[in-house]
C-alpha positions in Angstrom: 35.3 -11.6 11.0 33.6 -9.2 13.4 30.5 -10.2 15.5 28.3 -7.9 13.4 29.4 -9.4 10.1 29.0 -12.9 11.5 25.5 -12.1 12.6 24.6 -10.6 9.2 26.1 -13.6 7.3 24.4 -16.1 9.6 21.1 -14.3 9.1 21.6 -14.2 5.3 22.5 -17.9 5.2 19.4 -18.8 7.1 17.2 -16.8 4.9 18.8 -18.4 1.8 19.6 -21.9 1.1 23.1 -23.4 1.0 23.3 -22.8 -2.7 22.2 -19.2 -2.4 18.6 -20.0 -3.3 15.7 -19.1 -1.1 14.9 -21.7 1.5 11.8 -23.7 1.3 8.7 -22.8 3.2 8.8 -23.9 6.8 6.2 -24.4 9.4 4.8 -21.4 11.4 6.3 -22.5 14.6 9.8 -23.0 13.1 9.6 -19.6 11.5 8.7 -17.9 14.8 11.6 -19.6 16.5 14.0 -18.6 13.9 12.7 -15.0 14.1 13.3 -14.9 17.8 16.8 -16.3 17.3 17.6 -13.5 14.8 16.3 -10.8 17.2 18.5 -12.2 20.0 21.5 -12.4 17.7 21.0 -8.8 16.5 20.6 -7.5 20.0 23.8 -9.3 21.1 25.7 -7.8 18.2 24.5 -4.3 19.1 25.5 -4.8 22.7 28.9 -6.1 21.7 29.5 -3.1 19.4 28.5 -0.7 22.3 30.9 -2.3 24.7 33.7 -2.1 22.2 32.9 1.5 21.4 32.6 2.9 24.9 34.9 2.2 27.9 33.4 0.4 30.9 33.8 3.5 33.0 31.3 5.4 30.9 28.5 3.2 32.3 29.4 3.6 35.9 26.4 4.4 38.1 26.7 7.0 40.8 25.8 5.7 44.2 23.0 7.3 46.2 25.4 8.3 49.0 27.6 10.3 46.6 24.5 12.0 45.2 23.3 12.9 48.7 26.8 14.1 49.7 26.9 16.4 46.6 23.5 17.9 47.4 24.5 18.6 51.0 27.7 20.2 49.8 25.8 22.5 47.4 23.3 23.4 50.1 26.0 24.3 52.6 27.8 26.4 50.0 24.6 28.3 49.2 23.9 28.9 52.9 27.5 30.2 53.5 27.2 32.5 50.5 23.8 33.8 51.7 25.3 34.4 55.2 28.2 36.3 53.8 25.8 38.4 51.7 23.6 39.3 54.6 26.7 40.6 56.5 27.5 43.2 53.8 26.6 46.8 54.1 25.0 46.8 50.7 22.5 44.1 51.6 21.7 45.6 55.0 21.3 49.1 53.6 19.2 47.9 50.7 16.8 45.9 52.8 16.4 48.4 55.6 16.0 51.5 53.3 13.6 49.7 50.9 11.3 48.6 53.7 11.5 52.1 55.3 10.6 53.8 52.0 7.6 51.7 50.9 4.6 53.7 52.1 6.7 56.6 53.4 5.9 60.2 52.8 8.5 60.7 50.1 7.2 57.6 48.4 3.7 59.1 48.1 5.2 62.5 47.1 6.9 60.9 44.2 3.7 59.1 43.2 1.6 62.2 43.4 4.0 64.3 41.5 4.1 61.7 38.8 0.4 62.0 38.5 0.5 65.8 38.2 3.7 66.3 36.1 5.4 63.3 34.5 7.2 60.2 35.5 10.6 61.5 34.3 10.3 64.8 36.2 9.2 63.1 39.4 11.8 60.4 39.2 14.7 62.6 38.4 13.8 65.2 41.1 13.1 62.6 43.7 16.1 60.5 43.1 18.4 63.5 43.0 17.2 64.5 46.4 17.4 61.0 47.8 20.9 60.4 46.4 22.2 63.6 47.9 20.5 62.8 51.2 22.1 59.3 51.2 25.6 60.8 50.6 25.0 63.3 53.4 23.9 60.6 55.9 26.9 58.4 54.9 29.3 61.3 55.6 27.7 61.9 59.0 28.2 58.3 59.8 31.8 58.4 58.7 32.4 61.5 60.9 31.5 59.4 64.0 33.7 56.6 62.7 36.7 58.9 62.1 36.8 60.3 65.6 40.1 59.2 67.2 39.9 56.9 70.1 42.1 59.2 72.2 39.6 62.1 71.9 36.7 59.9 72.7 38.6 58.4 75.7 38.3 54.9 74.2 34.6 55.1 73.6 33.7 53.7 70.1 31.6 56.7 68.9 30.7 55.0 65.7 29.1 52.1 67.5 27.4 54.5 69.9 26.0 56.5 67.0 24.8 53.3 65.3 23.0 52.2 68.5 21.4 55.6 69.1 20.2 55.9 65.5 18.7 52.4 65.5 17.1 53.1 68.9 15.6 56.3 67.7 14.4 54.5 64.6 12.6 51.8 66.7 11.1 54.3 69.2 9.8 56.5 66.4 8.2 53.5 64.8 6.6 52.4 68.1 5.4 55.9 68.7 3.7 56.1 65.3 2.1 52.7 65.9 0.7 53.7 69.3 -0.6 57.1 68.1 -2.2 55.5 65.0 -6.0 55.9 64.9 -8.1 52.8 65.1 -9.9 53.7 61.8 -6.8 54.5 59.9 -3.2 53.5 59.5 0.3 55.0 59.4 0.3 54.7 55.6 -2.9 56.7 55.4 -1.4 59.4 57.5 1.7 59.5 55.4 -0.4 59.8 52.3 -2.4 62.6 53.7 0.7 64.5 54.7 2.2 63.9 51.3 -0.9 65.1 49.5 -1.0 68.3 51.6 2.7 68.9 50.9 2.2 68.5 47.1 -0.8 70.7 47.0 1.0 73.4 49.0 4.0 73.4 46.7 4.6 75.2 43.4 6.0 72.2 41.6 3.0 71.7 39.3 2.8 75.4 38.5 6.3 75.6 37.1 6.4 76.3 33.4 9.5 74.3 32.4 10.5 70.7 33.1 13.8 71.7 34.7 12.0 74.0 37.1 9.7 71.2 38.1 12.7 68.9 38.7 14.4 71.5 40.9 11.1 72.1 42.8 10.7 68.3 43.2 14.2 68.0 44.5 13.6 70.6 47.2 10.3 69.1 48.2 11.6 65.6 48.6 14.9 66.7 50.3 12.9 68.6 52.9 10.6 65.6 53.5 13.4 63.1 53.7 15.6 65.0 56.2 15.5 63.2 59.5 13.4 60.4 58.2 13.8 56.7 59.1 15.9 55.8 56.1 18.2 58.8 56.8 18.9 57.7 60.3 19.4 54.0 59.4 21.9 55.0 56.7 23.9 57.0 59.3 23.9 54.0 61.6 25.0 51.6 58.9 27.7 53.9 57.6 29.2 54.2 61.1 29.5 50.4 61.3 29.9 49.2 57.7 31.8 50.0 54.5 30.5 53.5 53.4 30.6 52.8 49.7 28.7 49.5 50.2 26.1 51.3 52.4 25.7 54.2 49.9 25.3 51.8 47.0 22.7 49.7 48.8 20.7 52.8 50.0 20.7 54.4 46.5 19.6 51.2 44.9 16.8 50.8 47.4 15.7 54.4 46.9 15.8 53.9 43.1 13.6 50.8 43.3 11.1 52.2 45.7 10.8 55.5 43.8 10.4 53.7 40.6 7.5 51.7 42.0 5.9 54.9 43.3 6.3 56.8 40.1 5.0 53.9 38.0 2.0 53.5 40.3 1.3 57.2 40.2 1.4 57.5 36.5 -0.7 54.4 36.1 -3.4 55.9 38.4 -3.3 59.2 36.5 
């Protein structure tokens, strides 16, 4: 007979008399004691059934040291993955180009054209120009990378080009910060230049959507040539994988232009 059956039969026998008849009334204290005994017997039977059903290893408790060691291992793995990500050309190009484009002249041009034409026209024309400019800058960087060491007399022209591009990038930023008026900011100047460029163009006056897209393409391409993101893409392409750099730069341009176009259409 199993422990559960024995418990049930014992409980039944106590509730009934020996002859199967209900037992006589008992005192309140005796009834409470018997009720406590039944509860304990029932709990013991349930525990015994649980132990029989599950192996002892299922109730093993993980020690605090093993938990801490697992957390440290996960944190170190995440840190190593983040470090490897930051070393890729995609991440470097995306972060650098995105920060360069927010508040840039082409950023405001895309937003203003979205206000005056439509979001689709402004986005397609702007992204077409920025994508072509990105490919051009990557090719320029690869030209420096492909120069044979014999012709350059052992001088790594790709590294030199990267250093010069980033140096020009930094000097141009410092120059703009020094020349900035006390009452305004560089972003205000960029917006004023973009507004002047849009007002002087024929993009809004075009009768068809394709003509507006082409006009936007030309406008943004001319504004982007020689810009900070253009120079930074050249530098990164000379030192990193060109496909990774191109992908990161195009993704950054797409996100920044999308923000500009969405903001411009919302204001309109």
